VEXDREN-2710 file (C-alpha; in Angstrom, 1 decimal):
% VEXDREN-2710
k/r/px/py/pz
1/UNK/-22.3/11.6/9.2
2/UNK/-22.4/8.7/6.7
3/UNK/-19.6/6.9/8.5
4/UNK/-21.4/7.2/11.8
5/UNK/-24.7/5.8/10.4
6/UNK/-22.9/2.9/8.7
7/UNK/-20.9/2.1/11.8
8/UNK/-24.1/2.0/14.0
9/UNK/-25.9/-0.1/11.3
10/UNK/-23.0/-2.6/11.3
11/UNK/-23.2/-3.0/15.1
12/UNK/-26.9/-3.4/15.0
13/UNK/-26.7/-5.9/12.1
14/UNK/-24.0/-8.0/13.9
15/UNK/-25.9/-8.1/17.2
16/UNK/-29.2/-8.7/15.6
17/UNK/-28.0/-11.6/13.3
18/UNK/-26.2/-13.3/16.2
19/UNK/-29.3/-13.2/18.3
20/UNK/-31.4/-14.4/15.4
21/UNK/-29.0/-17.2/14.7
22/UNK/-29.0/-18.4/18.3
23/UNK/-32.8/-18.4/18.4
24/UNK/-32.9/-20.3/15.1
25/UNK/-30.6/-23.0/16.5
26/UNK/-32.9/-23.5/19.5
27/UNK/-36.2/-23.5/17.5
28/UNK/-35.2/-25.2/14.2
29/UNK/-35.6/-28.9/13.8
30/UNK/-32.8/-30.4/11.7
31/UNK/-33.5/-34.0/10.7
32/UNK/-30.4/-34.3/8.5
33/UNK/-27.5/-36.2/10.0
34/UNK/-24.0/-34.8/10.4
35/UNK/-22.2/-34.7/7.1
36/UNK/-25.3/-34.1/5.0
37/UNK/-24.8/-31.0/2.7
38/UNK/-28.3/-29.9/3.5
39/UNK/-27.1/-28.8/6.9
40/UNK/-24.8/-26.1/5.2
41/UNK/-27.6/-24.5/3.2
42/UNK/-29.1/-21.1/4.1
43/UNK/-27.4/-19.1/6.8
44/UNK/-27.8/-15.7/5.2
45/UNK/-27.7/-14.0/8.6
46/UNK/-24.2/-15.5/9.2
47/UNK/-23.2/-14.1/5.7
48/UNK/-24.3/-10.6/7.0
49/UNK/-22.3/-11.1/10.2
50/UNK/-19.1/-12.1/8.3
51/UNK/-19.4/-9.2/5.8
52/UNK/-20.2/-6.7/8.5
53/UNK/-17.3/-7.8/10.7
54/UNK/-14.9/-7.4/7.7
55/UNK/-16.3/-3.9/7.1
56/UNK/-16.1/-3.0/10.8
57/UNK/-12.4/-4.1/11.0
58/UNK/-11.7/-2.0/7.9
59/UNK/-13.5/1.1/9.4
60/UNK/-11.6/0.6/12.6
61/UNK/-8.1/0.0/11.4
62/UNK/-8.3/2.6/8.7
63/UNK/-9.2/5.1/11.4
64/UNK/-12.5/6.0/9.5
65/UNK/-14.5/5.5/12.8
66/UNK/-12.2/8.1/14.4
67/UNK/-12.7/10.4/11.4
68/UNK/-16.5/9.9/11.4
69/UNK/-17.1/10.4/15.1
70/UNK/-14.2/12.8/16.0
71/UNK/-13.3/14.6/12.8
72/UNK/-11.1/17.1/14.6
73/UNK/-9.1/14.5/16.6
74/UNK/-6.4/14.1/13.9
75/UNK/-5.8/17.8/13.9
76/UNK/-5.6/17.9/17.7
77/UNK/-3.2/14.9/17.8
78/UNK/-1.1/16.7/15.1
79/UNK/-0.5/19.5/17.6
80/UNK/0.3/17.0/20.3
81/UNK/2.7/15.3/18.0
82/UNK/4.4/18.7/17.4
83/UNK/4.9/19.1/21.2
84/UNK/6.3/15.5/21.4
85/UNK/8.6/16.2/18.5
86/UNK/9.9/19.4/20.2
87/UNK/10.2/17.7/23.6
88/UNK/12.0/14.6/22.1
89/UNK/15.3/16.4/21.6
90/UNK/15.3/17.8/25.1
91/UNK/14.1/14.6/26.8
92/UNK/16.8/12.7/24.9
93/UNK/19.4/14.6/26.9
94/UNK/18.0/13.4/30.3
95/UNK/17.2/10.1/32.0
96/UNK/13.5/10.7/31.3
97/UNK/12.8/8.2/28.5
98/UNK/16.5/7.1/28.4
99/UNK/18.3/5.2/31.1
100/UNK/21.0/7.8/31.6
101/UNK/22.1/11.3/30.7
102/UNK/23.1/11.8/27.1
103/UNK/26.4/13.2/28.4
104/UNK/27.0/10.0/30.4
105/UNK/26.3/7.9/27.3
106/UNK/28.6/9.9/25.1
107/UNK/31.4/9.7/27.7
108/UNK/31.1/6.0/28.0
109/UNK/31.1/5.4/24.3
110/UNK/34.1/7.7/23.6
111/UNK/36.1/6.3/26.5
112/UNK/35.5/2.8/25.1
113/UNK/36.6/4.0/21.6
114/UNK/39.8/5.5/23.2
115/UNK/40.5/2.3/25.0
116/UNK/40.0/0.3/21.9
117/UNK/42.3/2.4/19.7
118/UNK/45.0/2.5/22.5
119/UNK/45.0/-1.3/22.5
120/UNK/45.2/-1.4/18.7
121/UNK/48.2/1.0/18.7
122/UNK/50.1/-0.8/21.5
123/UNK/49.6/-4.2/19.8
124/UNK/50.3/-3.0/16.2
125/UNK/53.4/-4.5/14.5
126/UNK/53.4/-1.8/11.8
127/UNK/54.2/1.0/14.2
128/UNK/57.6/1.7/15.9
129/UNK/58.0/2.5/19.6
130/UNK/58.3/6.3/18.9
131/UNK/55.1/6.4/16.9
132/UNK/53.3/4.4/19.6
133/UNK/54.5/6.8/22.3
134/UNK/53.3/9.9/20.3
135/UNK/50.0/8.4/19.5
136/UNK/49.3/7.2/23.0
137/UNK/50.1/10.8/24.2
138/UNK/47.5/12.1/21.8
139/UNK/45.0/9.7/23.3
140/UNK/45.8/10.8/26.9
141/UNK/45.3/14.4/25.9
142/UNK/41.9/13.5/24.3
143/UNK/40.9/11.7/27.5
144/UNK/41.8/14.9/29.5
145/UNK/39.3/16.9/27.5
146/UNK/36.3/15.2/29.1
147/UNK/37.0/16.4/32.7
148/UNK/37.3/19.9/31.4
149/UNK/33.6/19.7/30.3
150/UNK/32.2/17.8/33.3
151/UNK/34.0/19.9/36.1
152/UNK/31.4/22.1/37.7
153/UNK/34.0/24.6/38.7
154/UNK/35.1/25.2/35.1
155/UNK/31.6/25.9/33.6
156/UNK/31.3/29.5/32.5
157/UNK/28.9/31.9/34.1
158/UNK/27.4/32.8/30.7
159/UNK/26.6/29.1/30.1
160/UNK/24.9/28.8/33.6
161/UNK/22.8/32.0/32.9
162/UNK/21.6/30.6/29.5
163/UNK/20.6/27.3/31.1
164/UNK/18.8/29.2/33.9
165/UNK/17.0/31.3/31.3
166/UNK/15.8/28.3/29.3
167/UNK/14.7/26.6/32.5
168/UNK/12.6/29.7/33.5
169/UNK/11.2/29.8/29.9
170/UNK/10.0/26.2/30.3
171/UNK/8.5/26.9/33.8
172/UNK/6.8/30.0/32.4
173/UNK/5.4/28.0/29.5
174/UNK/4.0/25.5/32.1
175/UNK/2.4/28.3/34.0
176/UNK/0.8/29.8/30.9
177/UNK/-0.2/26.4/29.5
178/UNK/-2.6/25.9/32.5
179/UNK/-4.5/29.1/31.6
180/UNK/-7.7/28.8/29.5
181/UNK/-6.9/31.9/27.3
182/UNK/-3.4/30.7/26.4
183/UNK/-1.8/31.5/23.9
184/UNK/-3.3/35.0/24.2
185/UNK/-4.0/35.2/20.5
186/UNK/-4.5/38.7/19.0
187/UNK/-7.3/39.5/16.5
188/UNK/-4.9/39.7/13.6
189/UNK/-3.3/36.3/14.6
190/UNK/-6.8/34.8/14.9
191/UNK/-7.9/36.1/11.4
192/UNK/-4.7/34.7/9.8
193/UNK/-5.2/31.3/11.5
194/UNK/-8.9/31.2/10.4
195/UNK/-7.8/32.0/6.8
196/UNK/-5.2/29.2/6.9
197/UNK/-7.8/26.8/8.3
198/UNK/-10.2/27.6/5.4
199/UNK/-7.4/26.8/2.9
200/UNK/-6.0/23.6/4.3
201/UNK/-9.0/21.3/3.7
202/UNK/-10.3/18.4/5.8
203/UNK/-8.6/15.3/7.1
204/UNK/-8.6/12.7/4.4
205/UNK/-8.0/12.9/0.6
206/UNK/-7.1/16.3/-0.8
207/UNK/-7.9/16.3/-4.5
208/UNK/-5.6/18.5/-6.7
209/UNK/-6.0/19.0/-10.5
210/UNK/-2.6/19.3/-12.1
211/UNK/-1.7/21.4/-15.1
212/UNK/-2.2/18.4/-17.5
213/UNK/-5.7/17.9/-16.2
214/UNK/-5.0/14.7/-14.3
215/UNK/-6.1/14.1/-10.8
216/UNK/-3.5/13.8/-8.1
217/UNK/-4.4/12.7/-4.6
218/UNK/-2.5/13.0/-1.3
219/UNK/-3.5/11.9/2.2
220/UNK/-3.0/14.8/4.6
221/UNK/-3.7/15.7/8.2
222/UNK/-4.6/19.4/8.6
223/UNK/-1.7/20.9/10.5
224/UNK/-3.1/24.4/11.4
225/UNK/-4.9/24.2/14.8
226/UNK/-8.7/24.2/14.4
227/UNK/-9.8/23.9/18.0
228/UNK/-9.0/25.7/21.2
229/UNK/-7.2/22.6/22.6
230/UNK/-5.2/22.2/19.3
231/UNK/-4.2/25.9/19.4
232/UNK/-2.9/25.6/22.9
233/UNK/-0.7/22.6/21.9
234/UNK/0.4/24.3/18.7
235/UNK/1.5/27.5/20.5
236/UNK/3.4/25.5/23.1
237/UNK/5.1/23.5/20.5
238/UNK/6.4/26.6/18.8
239/UNK/7.8/27.9/22.1
240/UNK/9.4/24.6/22.8
241/UNK/11.0/24.5/19.4
242/UNK/12.7/27.9/20.1
243/UNK/13.9/26.6/23.5
244/UNK/15.1/23.4/21.8
245/UNK/17.1/25.3/19.2
246/UNK/18.7/27.5/21.9
247/UNK/19.7/24.4/23.9
248/UNK/21.4/22.6/21.0
249/UNK/23.3/25.7/19.9
250/UNK/24.7/26.1/23.4
251/UNK/28.1/24.4/24.1
252/UNK/29.8/24.0/27.4
253/UNK/33.2/25.2/26.0
254/UNK/35.2/26.9/28.7
255/UNK/38.6/28.6/27.9
256/UNK/40.6/25.7/29.3
257/UNK/38.7/23.2/27.0
258/UNK/39.1/25.5/24.0
259/UNK/42.9/25.8/24.5
260/UNK/43.4/22.1/25.1
261/UNK/41.5/20.9/22.0
262/UNK/43.1/23.6/19.8
263/UNK/46.5/22.5/21.0
264/UNK/45.6/18.8/20.4
265/UNK/44.5/19.5/16.8
266/UNK/47.5/21.6/16.1
267/UNK/49.9/18.9/17.3
268/UNK/48.1/16.2/15.4
269/UNK/48.1/18.3/12.3
270/UNK/51.9/19.0/12.6
271/UNK/52.6/15.4/13.3
272/UNK/50.7/14.1/10.3
273/UNK/52.4/16.7/8.1
274/UNK/55.8/15.4/9.0
275/UNK/55.0/11.8/8.2
276/UNK/56.1/10.3/4.9
277/UNK/54.0/8.0/2.6
278/UNK/55.4/4.8/4.3
279/UNK/53.9/5.9/7.6
280/UNK/50.3/6.0/6.5
281/UNK/49.1/3.7/9.3
282/UNK/50.3/6.2/11.9
283/UNK/48.6/9.0/10.1
284/UNK/45.3/7.1/10.0
285/UNK/45.5/6.4/13.8
286/UNK/46.2/10.1/14.4
287/UNK/43.2/11.1/12.2
288/UNK/40.9/8.8/14.1
289/UNK/42.0/10.3/17.4
290/UNK/41.1/13.8/16.2
291/UNK/37.7/12.5/15.0
292/UNK/37.0/11.3/18.6
293/UNK/38.1/14.7/19.9
294/UNK/35.8/16.4/17.5
295/UNK/32.8/14.3/18.6
296/UNK/33.5/15.3/22.2
297/UNK/33.7/18.9/21.1
298/UNK/30.3/18.9/19.4
299/UNK/28.5/16.8/21.9
300/UNK/26.3/18.4/24.6
301/UNK/28.4/17.4/27.6
302/UNK/27.7/19.2/30.9
303/UNK/28.6/18.6/34.6
304/UNK/26.5/16.0/36.2
305/UNK/24.2/18.4/38.2
306/UNK/24.2/21.4/35.9
307/UNK/20.9/20.5/34.2
308/UNK/19.0/19.2/37.2
309/UNK/16.6/22.1/37.3
310/UNK/16.1/22.1/33.6
311/UNK/15.3/18.4/33.8
312/UNK/12.7/18.9/36.5
313/UNK/11.1/21.7/34.4
314/UNK/10.9/19.5/31.3
315/UNK/9.3/16.6/33.4
316/UNK/6.8/19.0/34.9
317/UNK/5.7/20.3/31.5
318/UNK/5.6/16.9/30.0
319/UNK/3.2/15.7/32.8
320/UNK/1.2/18.8/32.4
321/UNK/0.7/18.4/28.6
322/UNK/-0.3/14.8/29.1
323/UNK/-2.9/15.8/31.6
324/UNK/-4.2/18.6/29.3
325/UNK/-4.8/16.0/26.6
326/UNK/-7.6/14.6/28.8
327/UNK/-10.0/12.6/26.6
328/UNK/-7.8/13.0/23.5
329/UNK/-5.4/10.4/24.9
330/UNK/-8.3/7.9/25.2
331/UNK/-9.4/8.7/21.6
332/UNK/-5.8/8.0/20.5
333/UNK/-5.6/4.7/22.3
334/UNK/-9.1/3.4/21.3
335/UNK/-9.7/4.8/17.8
336/UNK/-6.2/5.0/16.4
337/UNK/-5.0/1.4/16.6
338/UNK/-1.6/0.3/15.3
339/UNK/-0.2/3.8/15.1
340/UNK/-1.0/7.5/15.6
341/UNK/-0.5/11.0/14.1
342/UNK/3.2/12.0/13.9
343/UNK/4.7/15.4/13.2
344/UNK/7.6/16.3/11.0
345/UNK/8.3/20.0/11.2
346/UNK/5.1/22.0/10.6
347/UNK/3.3/19.1/8.8
348/UNK/1.8/16.0/10.1
349/UNK/1.0/12.5/8.7
350/UNK/-0.6/9.2/9.7
351/UNK/1.8/6.6/11.0
352/UNK/0.4/3.1/11.2
353/UNK/-2.4/1.2/9.6
354/UNK/-4.3/4.4/8.7
355/UNK/-1.5/5.3/6.3
356/UNK/-1.6/2.2/4.1
357/UNK/-5.2/1.2/4.7
358/UNK/-7.4/3.9/3.1
359/UNK/-10.6/4.9/4.8
360/UNK/-13.8/3.4/3.3
361/UNK/-15.3/6.9/2.9
362/UNK/-12.2/8.2/1.1
363/UNK/-12.0/5.0/-1.0
364/UNK/-15.7/5.4/-2.0
365/UNK/-15.2/9.0/-2.9
366/UNK/-12.2/8.1/-5.0
367/UNK/-14.2/5.3/-6.7
368/UNK/-16.9/7.8/-7.6
369/UNK/-14.3/10.2/-9.0
370/UNK/-12.6/7.4/-11.1
371/UNK/-16.0/6.3/-12.4
372/UNK/-16.9/9.7/-13.9
373/UNK/-16.2/9.7/-17.6
374/UNK/-14.9/13.3/-17.3
375/UNK/-12.2/12.3/-14.8
376/UNK/-11.6/8.5/-14.7
377/UNK/-8.2/7.2/-14.4
378/UNK/-5.7/8.4/-17.0
379/UNK/-8.8/9.9/-18.8
380/UNK/-10.6/6.5/-19.0
381/UNK/-13.4/5.7/-16.6
382/UNK/-13.6/2.5/-14.6
383/UNK/-16.9/1.5/-16.3
384/UNK/-19.2/3.6/-18.5
385/UNK/-21.5/3.5/-21.5
386/UNK/-20.5/4.8/-24.9
387/UNK/-22.8/5.2/-27.9
388/UNK/-21.3/3.2/-30.7
389/UNK/-22.6/3.0/-34.3
390/UNK/-23.7/-0.6/-35.2
391/UNK/-21.7/-0.2/-38.4
392/UNK/-18.4/-0.3/-36.5
393/UNK/-19.5/-3.5/-34.7
394/UNK/-20.4/-5.1/-38.0
395/UNK/-17.0/-3.9/-39.4
396/UNK/-15.2/-5.5/-36.4
397/UNK/-17.1/-8.9/-36.8
398/UNK/-17.0/-9.3/-40.6
399/UNK/-13.7/-10.1/-42.2
400/UNK/-12.5/-7.9/-45.0
401/UNK/-11.8/-10.8/-47.3
402/UNK/-15.5/-11.2/-47.9
403/UNK/-15.3/-8.3/-50.3
404/UNK/-12.0/-9.6/-51.9
405/UNK/-13.5/-12.9/-53.0
406/UNK/-16.3/-11.3/-54.9
407/UNK/-15.9/-11.2/-58.7
408/UNK/-15.0/-7.9/-60.4
409/UNK/-12.8/-5.0/-59.5
410/UNK/-13.0/-2.2/-56.9
411/UNK/-14.1/1.2/-58.3
412/UNK/-11.5/3.5/-59.9
413/UNK/-11.8/7.3/-60.0
414/UNK/-12.5/8.9/-63.4
415/UNK/-10.5/11.6/-65.1
416/UNK/-12.9/14.2/-63.5
417/UNK/-11.9/12.9/-60.1
418/UNK/-15.2/11.2/-59.4
419/UNK/-15.5/7.8/-57.8
420/UNK/-18.6/5.8/-58.7
421/UNK/-19.3/3.0/-56.3
422/UNK/-20.0/-0.5/-57.6
423/UNK/-21.3/-3.6/-55.8
424/UNK/-17.9/-4.8/-54.7
425/UNK/-17.0/-1.4/-53.3
426/UNK/-20.3/-1.2/-51.4
427/UNK/-19.6/-4.7/-49.9
428/UNK/-16.2/-3.5/-48.8
429/UNK/-17.7/-0.5/-47.0
430/UNK/-20.1/-2.8/-45.1
431/UNK/-17.4/-5.3/-44.0
432/UNK/-15.1/-2.4/-42.9
433/UNK/-17.9/-0.6/-41.1
434/UNK/-17.6/2.5/-43.4
435/UNK/-21.3/3.5/-43.2
436/UNK/-23.8/5.0/-40.8
437/UNK/-26.7/3.1/-39.3
438/UNK/-27.8/3.7/-35.7
439/UNK/-26.1/3.9/-32.3
440/UNK/-26.4/1.5/-29.4
441/UNK/-24.9/1.7/-25.9
442/UNK/-21.7/-0.3/-25.4
443/UNK/-19.8/-0.5/-22.1
444/UNK/-16.2/0.7/-22.0
445/UNK/-13.6/1.5/-19.4
446/UNK/-10.9/-0.3/-17.4
447/UNK/-13.2/-2.8/-15.8
448/UNK/-14.9/-3.7/-19.0
449/UNK/-11.5/-4.2/-20.8
450/UNK/-10.3/-6.6/-18.1
451/UNK/-13.7/-8.4/-17.9
452/UNK/-13.8/-8.9/-21.7
453/UNK/-10.2/-10.2/-21.8
454/UNK/-10.9/-12.8/-19.1
455/UNK/-14.2/-13.8/-20.7
456/UNK/-12.7/-14.3/-24.2
457/UNK/-9.7/-16.1/-22.9
458/UNK/-12.0/-18.4/-20.8
459/UNK/-14.5/-19.0/-23.6
460/UNK/-11.7/-20.0/-26.2
461/UNK/-10.2/-22.2/-23.5
462/UNK/-13.6/-24.0/-22.9
463/UNK/-14.4/-24.3/-26.6
464/UNK/-11.1/-26.0/-27.4
465/UNK/-10.2/-27.6/-24.1
466/UNK/-13.4/-29.4/-23.3
467/UNK/-13.7/-31.4/-26.6
468/UNK/-10.0/-32.1/-26.6
469/UNK/-10.1/-33.2/-22.9
470/UNK/-13.0/-35.5/-23.6
471/UNK/-11.2/-36.9/-26.7
472/UNK/-8.1/-37.6/-24.6
473/UNK/-10.1/-39.3/-21.9
474/UNK/-11.8/-41.7/-24.4
475/UNK/-9.0/-42.3/-27.0
476/UNK/-5.6/-43.8/-26.6
477/UNK/-4.1/-42.0/-29.6
478/UNK/-5.3/-38.6/-28.5
479/UNK/-4.1/-39.1/-24.9
480/UNK/-0.7/-40.3/-26.0
481/UNK/-0.3/-37.6/-28.7
482/UNK/-1.5/-34.6/-26.8
483/UNK/-0.5/-35.4/-23.3
484/UNK/3.2/-34.7/-23.5
485/UNK/2.5/-31.3/-25.1
486/UNK/0.0/-30.3/-22.5
487/UNK/2.0/-31.5/-19.6
488/UNK/5.1/-29.7/-21.0
489/UNK/3.6/-26.3/-20.9
490/UNK/1.1/-26.7/-18.1
491/UNK/3.6/-26.6/-15.1
492/UNK/5.2/-23.4/-16.5
493/UNK/4.0/-20.3/-14.6
494/UNK/1.8/-18.0/-16.9
495/UNK/4.2/-15.1/-16.1
496/UNK/7.0/-17.1/-17.8
497/UNK/5.0/-17.1/-21.0
498/UNK/3.9/-13.5/-20.7
499/UNK/7.0/-11.7/-22.0
500/UNK/7.3/-14.0/-25.0
501/UNK/3.6/-13.8/-25.9
502/UNK/3.4/-10.1/-25.5
503/UNK/6.6/-9.5/-27.5
504/UNK/5.3/-11.7/-30.3
505/UNK/1.6/-10.7/-30.4
506/UNK/1.9/-7.2/-29.1
507/UNK/0.7/-5.3/-26.0
508/UNK/-2.9/-5.0/-27.3
509/UNK/-5.7/-7.4/-26.5
510/UNK/-4.6/-10.1/-28.8
511/UNK/-1.5/-11.0/-26.6
512/UNK/-3.4/-10.8/-23.3
513/UNK/-6.4/-12.9/-24.5
514/UNK/-4.0/-15.5/-26.0
515/UNK/-2.1/-15.7/-22.7
516/UNK/-5.4/-16.3/-20.8
517/UNK/-6.5/-18.8/-23.4
518/UNK/-3.3/-20.8/-22.7
519/UNK/-4.0/-20.6/-18.9
520/UNK/-7.6/-21.8/-19.2
521/UNK/-6.9/-24.4/-21.9
522/UNK/-4.7/-26.7/-19.8
523/UNK/-7.1/-26.5/-16.9
524/UNK/-10.1/-27.4/-19.1
525/UNK/-8.3/-30.2/-20.8
526/UNK/-7.3/-31.8/-17.5
527/UNK/-10.8/-31.3/-16.0
528/UNK/-12.7/-32.7/-19.1
529/UNK/-10.2/-35.6/-19.4
530/UNK/-10.7/-36.5/-15.7
531/UNK/-14.5/-36.3/-16.0
532/UNK/-14.5/-38.5/-19.1
533/UNK/-12.1/-41.1/-17.7
534/UNK/-14.0/-41.2/-14.4
535/UNK/-17.4/-42.2/-15.9
536/UNK/-18.7/-45.3/-14.3
537/UNK/-18.4/-48.3/-16.6
538/UNK/-21.7/-49.8/-15.5
539/UNK/-23.6/-46.7/-16.9
540/UNK/-21.8/-47.1/-20.3
541/UNK/-22.7/-50.8/-20.4
542/UNK/-26.3/-50.1/-19.5
543/UNK/-26.4/-47.5/-22.4
544/UNK/-24.9/-50.1/-24.8
545/UNK/-27.4/-52.7/-23.8
546/UNK/-30.2/-50.3/-24.4
547/UNK/-28.9/-49.8/-28.0
548/UNK/-27.4/-46.4/-27.7
549/UNK/-24.9/-45.2/-30.3
550/UNK/-21.5/-43.7/-29.6
551/UNK/-22.8/-40.2/-30.1
552/UNK/-25.7/-40.9/-27.7
553/UNK/-23.4/-42.4/-25.1
554/UNK/-21.2/-39.4/-25.4
555/UNK/-24.0/-36.9/-25.1
556/UNK/-26.2/-38.6/-22.5
557/UNK/-23.7/-40.5/-20.4
558/UNK/-20.1/-39.4/-20.6
559/UNK/-20.7/-35.6/-21.0
560/UNK/-23.2/-35.3/-18.1
561/UNK/-20.9/-37.3/-15.9
562/UNK/-18.0/-35.1/-16.8
563/UNK/-19.9/-31.8/-16.2
564/UNK/-19.1/-31.6/-12.4
565/UNK/-15.4/-31.9/-13.3
566/UNK/-15.7/-29.4/-16.2
567/UNK/-17.6/-26.8/-14.2
568/UNK/-15.2/-27.1/-11.3
569/UNK/-12.4/-26.6/-13.8
570/UNK/-14.0/-23.5/-15.1
571/UNK/-14.2/-22.1/-11.5
572/UNK/-10.5/-22.8/-11.1
573/UNK/-9.7/-21.3/-14.5
574/UNK/-11.5/-18.1/-13.7
575/UNK/-9.3/-17.5/-10.6
576/UNK/-6.1/-18.3/-12.6
577/UNK/-7.2/-16.1/-15.5
578/UNK/-7.7/-13.1/-13.2
579/UNK/-4.4/-13.5/-11.5
580/UNK/-2.6/-13.9/-14.9
581/UNK/-4.5/-10.9/-16.4
582/UNK/-3.4/-8.5/-13.7
583/UNK/0.2/-9.6/-14.1
584/UNK/0.0/-9.2/-17.9
585/UNK/-1.5/-5.8/-17.6
586/UNK/1.3/-5.0/-15.1
587/UNK/3.8/-5.9/-17.8
588/UNK/2.2/-4.1/-20.7
589/UNK/-1.0/-2.3/-21.2
590/UNK/-2.7/1.1/-21.2
591/UNK/-6.1/0.0/-19.9
592/UNK/-7.4/-2.6/-17.4
593/UNK/-7.5/-3.1/-13.7
594/UNK/-3.9/-4.4/-13.6
595/UNK/-2.7/-1.2/-15.4
596/UNK/-4.5/1.0/-12.9
597/UNK/-3.0/-0.8/-10.0
598/UNK/0.5/-0.7/-11.5
599/UNK/0.3/3.1/-12.0
600/UNK/-1.2/3.6/-8.6
601/UNK/1.7/1.6/-7.0
602/UNK/4.3/3.9/-8.5
603/UNK/2.6/7.0/-6.9
604/UNK/1.7/5.3/-3.6
605/UNK/-2.0/5.8/-4.3
606/UNK/-3.2/3.4/-1.7
607/UNK/-6.9/4.1/-2.2
608/UNK/-6.7/3.3/-5.9
609/UNK/-4.8/0.0/-5.1
610/UNK/-7.5/-1.1/-2.7
611/UNK/-10.2/-0.1/-5.2
612/UNK/-8.6/-2.3/-7.8
613/UNK/-8.3/-5.2/-5.3
614/UNK/-11.9/-4.8/-4.4
615/UNK/-13.0/-4.7/-8.0
616/UNK/-11.0/-7.8/-8.9
617/UNK/-12.5/-9.6/-5.9
618/UNK/-16.1/-8.6/-6.9
619/UNK/-15.6/-9.6/-10.5
620/UNK/-14.2/-12.9/-9.4
621/UNK/-17.1/-13.4/-7.0
622/UNK/-19.5/-12.5/-9.8
623/UNK/-18.0/-15.2/-12.1
624/UNK/-18.0/-17.7/-9.2
625/UNK/-21.6/-17.0/-8.1
626/UNK/-22.7/-17.3/-11.7
627/UNK/-20.9/-20.7/-12.1
628/UNK/-22.5/-21.9/-8.8
629/UNK/-25.9/-21.1/-10.1
630/UNK/-25.1/-22.9/-13.4
631/UNK/-23.9/-25.9/-11.4
632/UNK/-27.0/-26.0/-9.3
633/UNK/-29.3/-25.8/-12.3
634/UNK/-27.4/-28.1/-14.7
635/UNK/-26.1/-30.9/-12.4
636/UNK/-28.5/-31.1/-9.4
637/UNK/-27.4/-34.7/-9.0
638/UNK/-23.9/-33.8/-7.9
639/UNK/-23.1/-35.4/-4.5
640/UNK/-26.2/-37.5/-4.5
641/UNK/-25.1/-40.4/-6.8
END
């Protein structure tokens, strides 16, 4: 129901915003000339159209619209797929979907193989004339096997009877398939089916809690028929499978063929037995000839007209089952783009975009499940609040050496085993957080860990990179001294540094934050240096003439002129940091968005992968929108000077 409402709202939003936009263009007066940035401001309705279009494409190609409006369609297509799977083996033998009979195709291939091996034997310099004569004789006997199978006069009566029986079974199935009450289900069969339906769940994500308490998800299509139409196709598929098995067990082996192939095998066996080690090539040719004879033996080769009635019966049923699908075929074409439901034995699965593109409804449900602190992902939620004592935060911030530098000694226990605290010991408890105060809510989880790593790496990069970049842009010594170092490591991809940094600093937050610091540092240095060196000389001269000091020029002229470059560099650094973080968490980590995606990749949890992609996109967008607001507030003169 929710998917239906969302889909309708999306269509209404797109149509409404387009109509509003067209009316606005006709009524709005725009005085700004072409190229003026003012013309690009506003346009919230087009933002809605773009976002709604993306969501609509996702709903459509993930087959969530099909699931929302026709929840039983996948189950019915599953039963159709079972029929197609059962028919495929039979239709493969006839020129229905193929260009020729399977028998014809096999005969052409094996005759070609026999001709090829004959040419090789006759042109071989490693065989003597006697060996060539014997081997060519084996080939001629192999060729003579085929007419023994294709001769209508030699086909056994028992084989004809079995073919006629299977043909009648297919025609009877066609006759019954037209009836409304087919498959004539008994009460016991109906009760068993209803019980199976109640146990199989719905189309979408099936959530299973394993013995270790973790959550495992699989995407499944219910395979037990849930509708009258589905039941009809399911029953027909089961009957067709029985006929299919009978047909492929049947062999057109008449007595003449059996005697001929047995004689050929015996002669080849005796011939190879009498060969010595120096005649290995002749032995290999004889072995290959027998392989061809065996392929002919196990192939379903029949006289050209022996299966005509069976072919007509199969075509008749195939046309009938397609007509019985009725509106289901239209649903399959329109609402299951880039694929369909396929069957493999009794089970069914999605084949196409719906397999690797999770449905928004399933993805949202999975997101809610992963956000719960009781479930999470690997027992850690995506984002939650934990009550932390302030003492632990103080202990994390304050360094332990504060207590060490105080005069005096730490307390020592007495002979009675009692420890009396002194001032130095009390200070140590404070700086280590070994005391109780009051609790405050603190965020934690995979999202928070990734966010904090990016934020810290970015902040450290800004704090060190911006002053150093300004210094390099204003000072010859700084530029000459630091430029080779920066330009040496800047072109190296962050992933090249990741193994070294993680192995030296460990897999905890220190290594990841330092790696992100390295990424943001070079970007901020280049941005600040470009901003400082690009300051207009006339503004600096004007400040000098007004009596400004070096500090005032740096603060009121150079730094404001460098801000656009610096803030643009921050926006670039944010994107680079996110990309590097995910890669670092891929390599080593037990928390974070990259860690979640890496584990999900191993188990083909496509919903989780798309959730992590969406989260990274939203966090990156949050950073970027925040920076845009800062740019608009701090440098409103940008583009107007």
